[in-house]
N, C-alpha and C positions, 0 to 999 in steps of 0.2 A: 517792879523790876526796872532798873535804869536801862533805857534803850541806848544811852550814849555812854560807852565805856569810859571810866575815869582814867586820868593820867596819873599813875602812881608815882613816877619819878621821871626825871629828864634822861631817860636811857632808851635802849632799843627793845624794851620788853614787848611781849606780844600784845598786851592790852593797849600800850601806848601806840603801837603801830596801827592797830585797828582804829583807834580814836582819831589819829591824825589823818589816816586815809579817808575816814568819813568826813573829816573837817575840810580837807582841800578838794575832794572830788565834788563837793557841792558847788564848785565854781562854774560848773556847767549850767547852773541856774543863774540867770542874769539878775543883778541887783535891782534892775528896773522892772522885774516881774510884778504885775499887779496882784494884790491879794484876792483870794477867791471870794465870790459874792456870798457863798454860804458861810455858815458858822465854822465849818471845818477849816483848820489852818492850812494854808497853801504849802507847797513844797519849799518855797523860799522862806516862809516864816518858820517852818520846822528846822530848816538848815541853820537859820540865823540863831534860833534858840540853842541848838547844839553847839554852834560856834562859840556863843557867849558862855555857855557852861564849861566848855573846854578851856577857854582862855582864863576863866575864873579859877579853874582847877590848876592851871599852869602857874598862876600867881601864888596860890597856896603852897605849891611844891617848890617854888623859887627859894633859893638860898642866898641871903636871908628871905623869909616870906615877905611878899608885897601885898599891900592893900590897894584897891582900885584908886583911892584918893591920892596915893603917892605914885601911881603909874604915870610914866611920861612917854614921849615919843621914842626915847632911847630904849625903854623896856619893850615897846612894840617891835622895834627893829631887832632886838635880841630874840624875841619870840619868832619873828619871820626867819631869822637865820637858823634858829633851832629846828624849824620845820623842814629845812633843806635836806636834812638827813633822811627824810621819808619821801623825798621827791622821786619822780619817775620820768622826768624829762632830761634827755641827754643834752648837755651844754658843752660844746666842743671848745677846747682851749686853742689859743692862737698857733701853737706848735703842732696841732693835730692836722693831718692831711685832709680831714673832712670839714675843717673850719669853713663856715659859710655855705656848707652843702646841705640843702633841705632834705635830700634823700640819700644818706650815706650808703654805699654799696656793701659795706662790711662793718663788723663791730669794732669798737675802739675803747680804750680805757678811760675815756673822759668821764667826769663825775656826773651823777644824776642830781638834778635840782628840782625844786618846785617851779612849775611853769609860771611865767609872769601873769597870765590871765587868771590863774587860780589864786594867786596872792592878791591881785587887784580886786577880784570879786570878794574875797575873804575880808579884806579891809573895809570894803563898802558895807558888808553885812555887820561887821563889828562896830563900825562907826554909827550905824543906825541903831543898833542894839544898845549902845552906850547911852544915847539920849533917850531912848524909849524906856530905859530903866531909871530915869529921873535925874541923870547927870547933865549939867549945863554944857551947851555946845562950846563955850569958851575954853573949857578944860578938857575937851575931847582929845585924848592922846592919839587916836587913830586918824585924826585930821591934821596932825602936826606937820609942819613943813618938812622936817627931816624924813618923815614917812613918805611923803609925796616924792621927794627927791630920790629916795631909795628905790621906790617902785619905777620911777623913770629910768634910773640907771640899770635896773634889772631888765626892763623892757628893751633898752638900747643894746645891752650886752647880749641878751638872748637873740635879739633880731639879727645881729651881725654873726653870732656864733652858729645859729641854725639856718641862716639864709632865708629868714621869713620876715616879711614886712607886717608890722602891727598897725600901720597907718589905716585910718578909716577910709573906706572907699567912698568917693563922691557919688551921690545919686545921679543917675542919668535922667536928663530931661525927657519927658514924654514927647511923642511926635506931635508936630504942630497940626492945626486944623486942616491946613492945605495938604500936608503929608497924609493925614488920615483919609481925606477925600480921594486922594490918588490911589490908595491901596484898599479902599473899602470894597469888599466883594459885593457883586450885584445879585443878591439873593431875591428870589421871588417872594412877595409878601404872602403868597398862598402856600409856600413850601413849608411843610411841617418837619420839625427836628425833634428827636427824642430828648426828653428832659432827664438829666442824671438823677439817680435816687437822692432824695433829700432836698431837691431843688423845687419841688412842687409848691405852689402857692396855696 
């Protein structure tokens, strides 16, 4: 039994909806997740395999049908725009009174789109799967400049529309040695503290 529903056509069929939801919700798994030490595939690896199968099915259902060898960055962009119809993220337009509002107080008719983070993680998995399936990095359509620019545009647009910053936060420096000495509690060396479960040596 195929655990990943096939995309029968580029429409709003129930099977398609479930397949795409499974595809994009995997963005919660970071593309940097390390594989499991055991032989059991990790959640990231399973999601990457489903993403690859879904994209391959999309190419077969494309009109005219496409082969992976002929797939370009333009076709990847077409695929990402196709996914937008299954999005669940509200992206306010500039004429919307809630434009730039991170927590709108009321509903609005603005369209639902795929979140930038979901698309970014999806492209990362497909880019890795392409090369893992024996294709050369030089022809990887998921790493095309046009795809990178598109993701950057989506990030900037959604950041402004939703009032959310996607900039990476800088790591705070730890306290200096002098600062640590000033605030180190003076515990007695003979004072016993309970050890949390699982911390026993």
